[in-house]
N, C-alpha and C positions, 0 to 999 in steps of 0.2 A: 255445397252448403257443409261447412264443418261442424260436425256434432260428436260429442262423446258420451251423450246421454242414452241410456238403455235400461229397460225395464224386462225382467224375465218373462213376463206374460207376452211380450212383443215378439218372442222367438219361438214359442211353443208351436209345434207342428208345421214350422215353416220348411220350405225347400230352398236350395241355394244352387247356383250354377258355378260356384267355386267352392270346392271342398278339399280338405286336407286330411288324408288317413295317415295317422302316426302309429308306428309300430315299435315295439321295444324288445324284440326277440334277441337283439344284440346289447342289451342294456349293460351286461358285465364288461363289454368293451367300450361303454359310454357312447354308444352309437344309437341314433333315432333314425329310423326308416321313414321317408316321407313319400307318399304318393298324392299329388295334386292333380285334381281333376277339374278341368275348365270346360264347361258346356256353353252353347250359343256363340261360338267362336265365329267371328266376322272377318274376312280379309284372308289374305294369303300369308300374313306374318302375325305372330303373336309375341309380345316382349314381356318377360317376367324379370322382376328385380328382387335381390335380397337387400334388406335395409343394411346401412353401414353404421347406424347407431341406434340407441333407444332413448326416446324422449324422457327427460329427467336426469339423463347422465351425459354430460356434454363432452363426449370423446368419441372420435371415430374408431370403431372397433372391427370394422371390415369383416363382419360376420360370414361373408362368402368364403373367407379362408378356411372355414371349418366344414365347408360343404364339399361333397365329391361324388363320383360315379353317377353322373347325371345321364338320364336316358329319357328321350322324348317319343311319344306314340300318338298316332291318330287312331281313334276308336270309332268303330262302326259296328253296333250291336256287340257281338262276342269277338269280332275280329279286331286285332290291334296290328298296326303297321308301324316300324320304327321311323321317325322323322328326323331330318337333319336340323341342327342348330348351330349358331355361332354367337361367341361373346362379343357384345357391343362394347363393354368395358369391363372392369374388375368384378362387377356384381349384377350385370345385366345380360341376359341372353335373348336372342331373337330366334324364334322357331318358325321353320317353313312348315306351314300347316297343311299345305296342299289342298286348301279349300275345305278341310274337315271341319265338322260342326263340333267336334269334342276332341280335346287334347288331354293326354295324361303325361305328367312329368314325374319321374321318379329320381330320388337322390338320398344320399346318407348324410346326416350331420354328426359331427364329433362334438359331444357335449360333456366337457370335463373341466369347467372352470367355476369354482364354487364362490359366486358373489350373488348379490341381489339383483344384478343387471345382466347376467349370463346364465346359460342353461348349464345344468349339472345332472348327469344321469348315470346310475349304477344299478347293481342287481336289486337294491333295497328300495330306490325311490327315483323319481324323475321330477326335476324342477325345470319348467320350460318357460324361457323368456322368448315369446313367439316372434319377436322381431329377428331372432338368431335362428329360427326354424322355418318360418313360413314366407316364402316369396310372395310378392304381390303382382297382379296383372296390371300393366301400365294402361292407365285410362279406365279401369274398373274397380276402382277402391271403395266406391260409394254404395256398392250393392252388399246383399247379405253374404256372409262367409260362414261355412260350417267346418268345424274340426271333429274328426272321428277318431276316438282314442280306443286302440284295440289291444288292451293290456289285460292280463289275468286279474280279475276283480276279486278272486278268492285270496290272492297274495297280496295284491295292492288293494286294500279295502277302502281307501279314502281318496277322494278327488275334491281338491279345493281350488275354486277359481271363480272370478266374476263373470265369466262367460256363462251363457244361460243354456239351461237344459232344452234340447228341442223336443226330446221324447225320453221316456223312460229307458234306463239302460237294458240291453237284452243280448244274449248270445255273444257276449265278450266284446260287445261294441257300446260306446257311450258317445253320443252325438251332442255337441255344444255349438252354440251359435253366436254370432255378433252381426250387428246391423250394418257395419261397414269395417273397412280394414283398419281404421284408426283405433276403434274399439277393440278389434282383435289384437292389435299390437300393444294395446294398453292392458291386457288381461293375462298376466302369467297364470301358469297351472302348476299346482304341486300335487303329485300323485305318490301313494305310498301306504304305509300302515299307520300313519301319524294320528294322534288323537284329536278330536274336533269337539268343540262345544259350541252351543248357540244361545243367543238371548234377543229380546225385543226391546227396542228403545227408540224414542224419537220417531215413531211410526214406521219402523223398518226393522228387518231381520238382520241380525249380525252373526258372524261366524268367526271363531277363534280356532285357527289350525296350528298345532305345534309339532312340526317335524323335529324329532330329536331321538338320540339314544339314551338319554338321561331320564331318571324318574323325577319330573318336575311337576309342580303344583299347578295344574291348568286351571283349577277351580278359582284359586287365588288370583291367577292372571286375568281370568275372565271378568272377575268382579272388578278389578282395576281398569280394564278396557271399557267396561259399561259405564264406569264413572267419567272416563275420558269422553265417551260419546255423549253422555248427558250434558257435561259442562260446555263442550265445544259447540254442540248444536244449539244450546241455549244462546250463545253468542250471536248465532246467525238466524234466530227466530224461533227455535225449538223444534223445527221439523227437519229431519234428514233429507237431503236432495237426491235420494236413491231409494230403491225398494229393498236392496240387499247389499251388505258390504262384508268383505272377507279380510281379516287380519291374518296373514301368513307370518308366523314368528318361527324362524329357524334358529335353533340352538345347538351349536356345534363348537368345539374348542377353536378359539382364535377368530370366531366370526364377528363381524361388525358391519354397520351401515344399513341403510334403508332406501327404498324407492318407492315413490308415491304413484298411485293410479286413481282413476276416476271412481271405481267401486271396490278397490282393494288396496292393500299396501303389503310390501315385503319387508319384514324387519329381521336383521341377522344379529344374534347376540351370542356371547360366550354363555354357556350354562351357569356360570357363576353368578350371572345377573339374577338368577332365580334362586340361587344356593346361598348367597351372601347378601344380607340385608343392606350393607353399606354400598353395594353395587346396584341395587335395584332401581334406584332413582335414574340411573342412566338408561336403562331399558324404558322406564315409564316416560321419560322426557323424549326418547326416541320415538315411542308410540304416539305421544302428543304431537310431535313434529310431522311425522308422515301422515297422521289422520288430518291434520289441519290443512295439509296440502290438497285434500280433496276439494277444498274452497279456493285456497290460495295457491294457485299455478295451474291446477287442472282446469278451474273454471275462471276465477278472477286471474287473469293472466296478461303478460305483456302481448302486444300485437304479433310479435314474431313467433310466439309459441303456440302454433296451431292455426291454420293447417301446417303440417310438416313436410318438408322435403326429407325423405329418409336417406337420401343418397350423399348429403353434403352437410357441412356445418350450418347451424341456424343461430346467427348472431344477435345478441340483444344487450344493451347496456343496463338492462332492467333486473339482473337477478339480485339486485338489492331488494326488490319487491318479492320475487319468487322465493328466494332462499334467505335473504337477510331478515325480512320481516318475520317469516316462519321461524328462523332461529330465535328472534326476540321472544316470540310468543311460545316456544316450546316449554322452556323453564318456567315461564309466567303461567302457563295453563297447568303444569304440574304442581305449581303452588296453588292456583285456584281449585284444583281438583283435592287439595288436602294432603298431598304427597310430601310436602316439605313445609316447614314453618316459615314465617316471615323472616326470621333470623338467618335460617339456612338459605332462603332464596336470595337475600341481599349478600351473603357470603359467596354464594355461586356467581353472582355479578362480579365480584372482586376477583375471584379465582378463575373462573372459566371464561370471563369476557375482558375485563379491564386489563388484568395482568398478562393474560394470553397475548392480547393485542400489543401490550407494551413490548413484548419480545420480538414483534414483528418489524424488523427495520424497514421492511418494504412498503410501510404505511407511508413513508416519506418520499417514495420513489414512484408510486402508481396510485391513481385514484381508484375507488371502488367501482365507479362506472367503467373504467378501463379494464379493471380486473374481470368484471362481468362479461365484457365483449370478447376478452382474450381467455375465457375459461377453458376453451378447448385445448390450449397450450399451457396456460399457466397453472391451472388448478389440477386437471386430470392428467398433465404430463409434467407435473412439477418436478424440478431438478432438486437435488440436495441443497442448492443455493437458493431455493425459491423464496424463503421467507425474507431474504434480504432484497428481493426484487419486487414484490407485490403483496397486498393484503388480501386475505379471503374475503369475498363478498358475503360469506356466511358470517364470519366473525365481525369484521367491521360494519358490514351492512346491518347486522343485528344490534350492535351498539348504536348505530345512527338512528334506527327505528325506535330504540328505548328512549334516546334523547328527544326524538320528536314526540313521542308519547307524553313525557314529562313536560316538554315545552307547550303542548297543546292543553294539558290539564291546568298548568300555571297560568296561561294566557286566557283561559275561560273561567278562572275561579272554580275549577272542578266540574263545570257543567258538561264538557266534552272531553273525549280521550280518543286515542287511536281506534278504540272499539268501533266508535261511531263512523270513522272513516271506512273501516272493514265492512260494516253493515251497508254503507252506500255504495261501495264497490260490488258488494253482492247483488244489490238492486240493479246495478248497471248490467252485471252479467245476465240476470234473468230478463232484461229488457232486450238484450241482443247477445244470446249465447255464442253465435258463430263468429264473433269478432272480439279480439283482444283489445287491451287499451294501450295507446301510446303513452309515453312517459309524462307529456304535457297534460294529457287528459286525466291521468292518475293523480297528478298533484292537483289539478282543478277539482276534482272529486274530494280529495282530502281537505282542501280549503272550504269547499261549499259545505261539507258535512260538519265541520268543526268551527266554521266562522273565524279561523285564524289564517292570516297570510303567511304561508311557510315557503313559498316557492324559492325565493332568494336565498334563504338560509339553508334550507334543504339541499339545494342544487350545490351550494358552496360546501356542504359536508360531503356530499356524494362525489363531487368533481374535483375536490382539493386534496392536497397531500400535507396539509398542516395538522397539528395535534388538535383533536376534537375538544370542545369547550366543556369539559366535565364540570368543573366547579360552577360556571356560570349557570348551567342548566339545573344541576343537582341542588344548588342551594335553595331552589324553589320548594323542595321537598325535605329540607333540612339535613342534606348530606354533602360531603365534599370528598374529593379523592386525595388521600394522604399517602405519601411516599415514606417508607421507612425501612430499615435493614430487615431482611428475613431472618428470623430467629427461631431455633428449634428449642422448645422448652424441654429442659431435662426431666421434669416431672419427678414423681415419686412412686414407691411401691410398697406392698405390705403396710406396715404400721407407720405410713409417712417416711420411709426410708428414702433419702434423696437418691436419684439415679446418677450414673457417672456423667461428668461433664461431656457435652457434645461440641465438637468443633464448629464454628460459624459456617453458614452455607456461603460459599464463595460464588462470585460471578466470573466465569471463564469464557462463556460465549461458545461453547461447542456442545454437541451431543456425541455421546460415546456408546459404542455397542460391543458386546462380547461376540466376536465371530471366530468359532473354533478355537477358543483359548486365547485369541488375539484381541487387544482393545483398539478398536478402529474408530476414527473420527468420522462421523456421519454428516455433520454440518458445522459450519463456522460462521458466527454473526460478524457482519460489518463493524469495524470499530472496537471489537472486543479484545480482551487480552490474548485470546488464542490467535486472532487474526494478526495483531500487532507482533506477536512472536513468531509469525510466519508458518504456523501450523496449517496443514492443508486437509481437505476433505479426502478421505480414504487413506491418510496417514495411519501408521500404528503408533500408539503411545507405548513406549518400551519401559521408560523409568522416569522418575521425578526425583531430583536430588539423590540419585543413586539407589533409590527404592524401587524395586521392580513392581510395575503396576499390573495387577492380576485381574481387577474388576473396575468398572466405571466408578462405583462407590468409592473405591479406594483412592482413585485419582482426586475426587472431590475432598476426600478426608485430608490427604496429604497437603493440597493446596489450601484448603480451609484453615488450616493451622499457620498459614503464612500469608494471610491477606495483607496486601500492601508491601510485601517483601518478595524480592526477586528469587526465583527458584530456577535450577537448571532442569531443562526437560530433554530427554533422549528420545528421538522418534526415528521412525524407519518409512522411507518412501522409495518405491520402486527399486528395491534391492539394495538401497544404501542407507546407512545409519548417519543421522545427523544430531547435532545438539543446538539448543536455543535457550534464550532466558524468557521466562514468562513470569508475570506478576499478576496474581489473582486480585480481583477488586471485590469490595463488599457487595453483596447482592442487595439491590434496593428494589422493593416491590410495591406497587400501588395498590390501594384498597379503598372501597367505598365505606366511609365511616360517618357516623352521626355528628354533626356539629355541636359545639357546646350551646346549651340553652336554646333549642329551636323555638321559634315563635309559635304562637297559636295557629297562625295561618300556615306555616311550614308543616306543622303536624297534621293539620286538616288536609292539606294537598297530598302529603304522604300517604295518609289513610285512603284517599281517593284513588291514588295510583296503586296501591297494594291492597285494595279491596277485594274480597272474594266473591261477593254476590254481583252477578253480571246485571 
């Protein structure tokens, strides 16, 4: 029976026959020592498996590649005898138990990849993604598991995790527990000297953990997180589906990304997100996104996403539900929380959704459903040419969900919206938590909850490769998508002194990067001026019209002054210099704009769509 639900009281004073003792004596070398003790062993063989991936991040990561120095022992009282083992495959080992009742396995894990989905350990902290640390016992994943942390609690004063305390910490040992391995795998741990705040809301305790070397305003952050909790739980009935939730917010230079869990989330941001007001909304939208996942994907989920096979890919065409729908709701919820104005929210739809998808030529090459199924290769192992070959189910899936929401509102005169479908899916989860939904069942729930037949239209959007019907759908709320040249306003300064004229923004269809002083092409759009000129990925742009190119911005500036006119480009590829002709085009961008003189009904439907009261 698959379950990811746990309450702290369920683990208090429990015992476990599978226990992991984690040591950090070699943390400066990024090593975690693991001693795994398995009691009540039956039979002459015992099979242990290291997961190959982490749920929520659809890429085979082969965590066993970071494991080493494996030793196995049978235990009889104080006596330990080494046992032989063999590797069944790259991540599974079979131990000759010799009929022993208790087996101990010791190994080291190298943990030095700083992302939200991998472990990172040094002298100052440990972030543990337990799928990369803890092997599981084949056939015994449904029993209680304990994790014993043996760190210096005077030096690492804070421990933040959704795992439940088994007993009070004592003598350098902290014992945490999970009702099964799936919960263990879904409960990362942050240990260090990070600051922690707590608050109560929606009938549950919440913790905000902020690992960072920067002096950031955790109180401001906690108030924003509390608002997110209040708004999102209201959507689903007002009561949180957990007793305790942990927001781990890692802030370090260059950080980014998030990963959802049933009772926690890990969110990584650059410290500038809390130091620069203009960047804060990105952090708040990320927090809205990952927190929304505790309902949508951890509980409301495609049938393929739980129970998991941790050794191989889990394919589903429904990441449009798991990630696309969540991507639609993250900025919408940030707006509902009051973090953005209505004008700012609509502008973000233009900038972050419609305009971004417009740059993805792959939307004409692959459907959103296929993009989901092939996420393991297309999104997480994306090539520099990826945007020409497929659309992200995050981006296009989110836009499709937005269109669906407006379509429902329009066809019910504002009586129903996608919120009603989410509430119905939540009720479906509560009725049968162990089983996810098929795609057909999900769409049936949407139709039943909203009284609108959407199956044929929705499946055509999800399974098609034609342009989405923006104007047809958005006209119901008094908007249309208008395409116009991208202009940079020169503006004024001081006492309305006009600024110097700025060259138009050209469309070249490449992305450039400064790599050790060389301007390197990172991607090329199909059908773009760059592609037609024969420019290739990884080429160096040396000069344009005899002018040495020293920055990516300079290349845009030089070509921006010659839109529609041929220029001579000098490039470098594989040790040889070449020249070609290139003609920059005018950059045309789509934007969601209000139509002239919207009707009273269009204004009414718009207000229904963009209302803040749930």
